[in-house]
N, C-alpha and C positions, 0 to 999 in steps of 0.2 A: 282398836281399843280390844283389850278383853274383857269380859262379862266385870260388871261390878255386883251381882248380884249367884249365891251361891245356891243353884236350884235344886235344891234337895224336897224331904216329904214336907207336904203343908202343914202350915200351922194349927187350921182348924179350920171349921165354920160358924160365919156370925151371920145373924139373923139380919140379913142387910140387904137393901134393894139398890142396887148401881146402875144408875142410866148411862148410858151413852154409846156408840157404834162399836160394835161387835168384830172381832177379826178373826176374817176366816177367809179361806182361799180353794178355789177353783183348781181344776188339773192346770197345771205350768204348760205352756207351748210357746215359740216361738217366741219369748221374751227374754229379759238380762238372767242370768244364773244367780242363784238362789247369794252365791258370796257377793258378785256384782251389788245386788238389793244390800246386801248387809252391811257395806262399805257404806254404800249411802245413806245408812238411819245411822252411821256410828256418827253423826255430826249433829243429831237431835237428841238431847235429855229430857225426859220422863220424869216420874215420880208415882213410887207408889207405896206401899204401907206392911212393914215385915218386921219381925221380932229380931231381939237379939243377934240372932245368929245368921241374921240377912234373909230366913225363909220368907218369902211373898205371904202373905197374908190373904186368904181364899173367903169367898163369902158364897155362901148357899142361897140361893133362888131360884124361883120357879123357871118352870122351861117355859120359854114361847108358847103360845098353844094349846098353855095345859090349862086342865078345868077341875075341877072339884077336888074333894080330899084327896083324892088320889093321885093329884096332881105331882108329874116328877119334877127333880130340882136338880139343878145344877150347880155347879162351882165357876165362877168368876173374880177372876184378879182383874181390880179395877186399875188403869194407867192414868194419872191425871195429868195435864201438858203443866199445868200451873201448880207450884209449891203450896203459893195458897191457900188454894183449895184444897190438897192432899191433907194439908195445916188444920183448916177448919172439918174437912171428915173424920180426922182425927180426933181432935178437941170435944166433937159428937160422941167418937166412940166412946172414949175414955166416960162420958155422961152414961150415957146406953149401956155402955158392958165392960166398966173397969177392970174387971180380970181381965178382959184381953185389952184393950186400951192401954193400958198402964204396963204392959209388957210392949209395947209396938213400937214404933217410929218411921216415923216419911225418910225415907232413901232414895237418890235418884235413882235411874235405871234408862240405858240408853234406848233406844227402841230398838237399833240392832239385834241386842238379848231380846225384845220382846217377840221379832219374828223367828231368830233361830226358835224359839222355846214354843212359839205355835208348831213350826216344821217340825221339831222333835214329835207331837202330839198332834200330827194330823193324819195319822191312823188310828191312833184311842180310841173306842168305842164310845168312853165316858172322858174325851178331851177337857180338860178348865176353860175354859172361854175369856178371852182377855178383852177388856170393856175401856175403848178409849172414852176418857170422862174430857169433855171439852169446857171450856171457859168461856161466861155466857157474856162477857163483855163481848168477843171474839164472835160467840155463835147471831149475837145481837147483830153489827155490825156486818155478817155475812146475809143476815134477813135484811137490812136496809138494802147492803149492795144488789142483792137479786131482785128486791121489789123495786127498782126501778126499770129494770126489766120484762117485769112481768113473772115472775120467777117464784116456787114458794122454796123455800128453806127445809132443811132438818136439824132441827133444834139439838137430834142426840147426837149429829157426827161434829166431829174435829173439822173446822173447817183451814182449808189453807188458801193461799191468798196469790195468788199469782197478777205482772203485769202484761197485757196485750195490747197488741195494736197491727192496721196495717187492715187491706180486704178480707181477709181471710182470718182475723184477730189471731194471729201465730202468737206463740210468749215468746217473751224479750228474752234473746240470751246476753249477757254479759261479763264483763269480767270485773270483778271486786280488787282487784288489781292490778296493776298496768303491769303488761306482757305475762298473764296468766289465763289461763284458757277459757274461755267462754261459756259460764254457765248458765241452767236459767234456772233461778228461784223461787223456792213455793214459801213462803213468808207464812210462821202459826199468828203473827198479828198483822191485822190490816193497817195499823198504822206506820207499821214499815213499808207495806206495801205501796202505801199512801204517799206514804216520802221518796218514796223510787217513781211512783206516777207522776208525782209532779214537776220533776227533772224531765221525764220520758215527756211530758205532752208541751214542755217550751221546743220541740225538733217536730213530735207527732201528735196533734190537737186532737188525733179522734181516738187517741189510746184507752184502756180503761181496765178495771180489773176483775180477772174470770176470779170467782170461786170456786175450788175444788173442795176435797175432802182427802182425809190421810188413808180412809180403809179403801176409796176408791181410787187412789192416785198405787196404792201397795198390789192391789188387782189388775191396774194397769201394764204396774212393771213387771207383771209376772204374764202378764197375757196375750203382751202388745210387743209388734218389734219396732217401735216407730223410733228413731232418730232423736227427735226431741228427749226421749224418757232418758237417752245416756247421757245427757246435760244437765236433770235434774238436780240440784241436793235442797236438802232442807235447812232450813233456814230458823234458828231455834229463837224465840222472843228474847227480849233485851232481860228480863225477868233470871231464864235460865242461864245466859250469857255470863250476866255479871256474876249466878253461882258460882259456876264452875268454873269462873276466874278466881272464886273465892278460899280464905284458908279453911274454912269450913270441909268444903267438896273436899281439898288435895289431904285434908286429915282422915276423910272418908276412904279414897281412895288406896292410902296407905295403909290404914286397919286393916282394907280388904287383904291387899297382897298380902301382911303379917299373918293371916289367920288361915291363908292357902300352905 
């Protein structure tokens, strides 16, 4: 599916701190091609803030490790997993900076678009950083799962949830429809992963949920040649699945096509 965002010059800078996990890439070796990764990411929709021309809003935030009055700023584009979170951020922006906030809106963006833009900027000496904004309910769920095995969680990372079982705790391949190839679903929703786990446990009582992160999985897709990575599919939250089936989303896609 074609990009839903027209990548042009940025709208401007806002003085806001955007927390989350940053998207960055090391050198690609023995892994899926960029086209194959883009194809996988086309199944997942996220949200960002943009102006009326679909130009994403960029925030200016202090660079990590910077100190003092001469600390360097970096440009950051926020990518929200939850549309509600994006709307809440926009409402705060309208209050704190109405001149900018009243000219912007929440728009959907495929993660494939984010990945492609990040790849286009990888050789830029001052690239825009892409910051995934996790949903608190999901980071809380991830933290709860990890605590059960004595692990610590990263509250800034966007968690993914997968069902695993067996002596080696391998991720479970499955078919969503009879006759379709098996895939390994990575859920943005812990609740949906739990529903799958409840079914799997009827035959595999030792099965459990593994917590991954979106940036970690993307790094593995680019750097490893493991067979399971070829079967990975990203499963949107119920909120996003409902939105992409809505008339509002269809109208948005139609308006983008008309502007081209």
